[in-house]
C-alpha positions as CSV (number, residue, x, y, z in Angstrom):
1,M,59.8,16.5,34.4
2,K,56.7,18.5,35.1
3,I,56.6,20.8,38.1
4,R,53.8,18.8,39.8
5,T,55.9,15.6,39.6
6,L,58.8,17.4,41.2
7,L,56.7,18.9,44.0
8,L,55.2,15.4,44.7
9,I,58.6,13.8,44.9
10,L,59.8,16.6,47.2
11,F,56.8,16.1,49.5
12,I,57.4,12.4,49.7
13,L,61.0,12.9,50.5
14,L,60.1,15.4,53.2
15,V,57.7,12.9,54.8
16,A,60.3,10.1,54.6
17,G,62.9,12.4,56.2
18,F,60.4,13.3,59.0
19,V,59.6,9.6,59.6
20,A,63.3,8.7,59.7
21,L,64.1,11.4,62.2
22,N,61.2,10.5,64.5
23,F,61.2,6.7,64.0
24,A,61.7,6.0,67.7
25,Q,58.7,8.1,68.7
26,I,56.6,6.6,65.9
27,L,57.2,3.1,67.4
28,Q,56.2,4.0,71.0
29,P,53.0,2.2,72.0
30,T,50.0,4.1,73.2
31,A,46.3,3.4,73.9
32,L,44.2,3.7,70.8
33,N,40.4,3.8,70.8
34,F,38.8,2.3,67.6
35,G,35.2,3.0,68.8
36,L,34.3,-0.6,69.8
37,T,37.6,-1.5,71.4
38,E,40.7,0.0,72.9
39,V,44.1,-1.3,71.8
40,Q,47.8,-0.7,72.7
41,A,49.7,0.1,69.5
42,P,52.2,2.6,68.2
43,L,50.1,5.7,67.0
44,G,52.8,6.9,64.6
45,L,53.0,3.5,63.0
46,V,49.2,3.3,62.6
47,L,49.1,6.8,61.1
48,L,52.0,6.0,58.8
49,S,50.2,2.8,57.7
50,M,47.1,4.8,57.0
51,L,49.2,7.3,55.0
52,V,50.7,4.5,52.9
53,L,47.2,3.0,52.4
54,V,45.9,6.4,51.2
55,L,48.9,6.7,48.9
56,V,48.4,3.2,47.5
57,V,44.7,4.0,46.9
58,F,45.6,7.3,45.3
59,L,48.2,5.7,43.0
60,A,45.7,2.9,42.0
61,A,43.1,5.5,41.2
62,L,45.8,7.5,39.2
63,V,46.8,4.3,37.3
64,Y,43.2,3.5,36.6
65,Q,42.5,7.1,35.4
66,Q,45.6,7.1,33.1
67,T,44.7,3.6,31.7
68,T,41.1,4.7,30.9
69,H,42.5,7.9,29.4
70,M,44.9,6.0,27.2
71,M,42.2,3.6,26.1
72,E,39.9,6.6,25.3
73,V,42.8,8.3,23.3
74,R,43.4,5.1,21.3
75,R,39.6,4.7,20.6
76,V,39.4,8.3,19.5
77,T,42.5,8.0,17.4
78,R,41.2,4.8,15.7
79,E,37.8,6.5,15.1
80,A,39.6,9.6,13.6
81,S,41.7,7.3,11.4
82,E,38.5,5.5,10.2
83,Q,36.8,8.9,9.5
84,R,39.9,10.1,7.7
85,T,39.8,6.9,5.6
86,L,36.1,7.4,4.8
87,A,36.8,11.1,4.0
88,D,39.6,10.1,1.7
89,K,37.4,7.6,-0.1
90,A,34.6,10.1,-0.4
91,E,37.0,12.7,-1.8
92,A,38.4,10.1,-4.3
93,S,34.8,9.3,-5.3
94,R,34.1,13.0,-5.8
95,F,37.2,13.4,-7.9
96,T,36.1,10.3,-10.0
97,E,32.6,11.7,-10.3
98,L,34.0,15.1,-11.3
99,R,36.3,13.5,-13.9
100,T,33.4,11.6,-15.4
101,F,31.2,14.7,-15.5
102,L,34.0,16.7,-17.1
103,Q,34.5,14.0,-19.7
104,A,30.8,13.9,-20.5
105,E,30.7,17.6,-20.8
106,M,33.7,17.7,-23.1
107,Q,32.1,15.0,-25.3
108,A,28.9,16.9,-25.4
109,T,30.8,20.1,-26.3
110,A,32.7,18.3,-29.0
111,A,29.4,16.9,-30.4
112,R,27.8,20.4,-30.4
113,E,30.9,21.7,-32.2
114,I,30.7,19.0,-34.9
115,E,27.0,19.7,-35.3
116,L,27.5,23.4,-35.6
117,A,30.4,22.8,-38.1
118,E,28.1,20.6,-40.2
119,K,25.3,23.3,-40.1
120,L,27.9,25.9,-41.1
121,H,29.1,23.8,-44.0
122,Q,25.6,23.2,-45.2
123,K,24.8,26.9,-45.0
124,V,28.0,27.8,-46.8
125,D,27.1,25.2,-49.5
126,R,23.6,26.7,-49.8
127,L,25.0,30.2,-50.1
128,Q,27.5,29.0,-52.6
129,V,24.7,27.5,-54.7
130,A,22.7,30.6,-54.4
131,M,25.7,32.8,-55.3
132,T,26.4,30.6,-58.3
133,E,22.8,31.0,-59.5
134,V,23.0,34.8,-59.0
135,I,26.3,34.9,-60.9
136,E,24.8,32.8,-63.7
137,Q,21.7,35.0,-63.9
138,N,23.8,38.1,-63.9
139,S,26.1,36.5,-66.5
140,N,23.0,35.6,-68.7
141,G,21.5,39.0,-68.3
142,L,24.8,40.7,-69.1
143,S,25.3,38.4,-72.1
144,A,21.8,39.2,-73.3
145,S,22.4,42.9,-72.8
146,L,25.7,42.7,-74.7
147,G,24.1,40.7,-77.5
148,E,21.4,43.3,-77.8
149,L,23.9,46.1,-77.8
150,E,25.9,44.3,-80.4
151,D,22.8,43.9,-82.6
152,R,22.1,47.6,-82.3
153,L,25.6,48.5,-83.1
154,E,25.6,46.2,-86.1
155,R,22.4,47.7,-87.4
156,Q,23.6,51.2,-86.8
157,F,26.9,50.7,-88.5
158,Q,25.8,48.5,-91.4
159,P,26.1,50.2,-94.8
160,R,22.9,51.9,-95.7
161,E,22.4,49.8,-98.7
162,D,21.9,46.7,-96.6
163,R,19.1,48.4,-94.9
164,S,17.0,48.9,-97.9
């Protein structure tokens, strides 16, 4: 138990012990003045009744305060749970949106890669055609030069009689 509760129980026990020890004096009648009238009644019993009345009012106020506190805690807990649910839904929505965005970006990247690969293939094909043309031209030029050299060599090494 809490220390406050123990002190309260100890105080109530002390008051009950005091009342039990002095119960005969508490019940002795005396003249009591209530402002408008004067009455013969036991002063101790009246004071004890007032103490019990104050205690009952205090306990009722305590029960009311605890009840309103518990209701407030339940309301706040319910609101927090609702907010947590909304946050979870928003987080799931963000994850879904992020997944969709990443998929779209991956598809766009794949499309760009395909487009660049096609451009590269086209450029390689153009370079291959140009290279083939250059090789053919060099081959033709080389063949012409070889043919010309061959003709010169044949003319130079032909017997002299054929020349005249």
